[in-house]
C-alpha angles and dihedrals in degrees: 000000000000124000090246091053088053090053091047091052090047093052093046090049088058094057105113119242112268093025132098131206129191129251087248093053089051092049090050093047091049091053103258109089096183097047097087092126089052089052089057094052089047093052089046087063095044103152092201109033092169095052098035102050100220089157086076093070117089136174122273091257089057091250111135105246120199134329128189092235095043135282091262091060088045090055092048092048091050091050095048093049089052089057093047091048089056090054093050094058 
């Protein structure tokens, strides 16, 4: 695993439950602002998708993008997390 991939996973792990960030935001936060496509490729190979919440990363136009278990599950997870976040407030 590359140093950049480790940074990406760390950044993605910091996204709060019920919130989303863009691939571009993750790239910037990981120190390589123009590497948003690389972020997508790294998240595609996420070894622990239930621990490293890559489903919280979306495209810049707010569309969902991809997910290793399918976009429909990504959408369901995000909706569930929004409901959980409301309960936590």
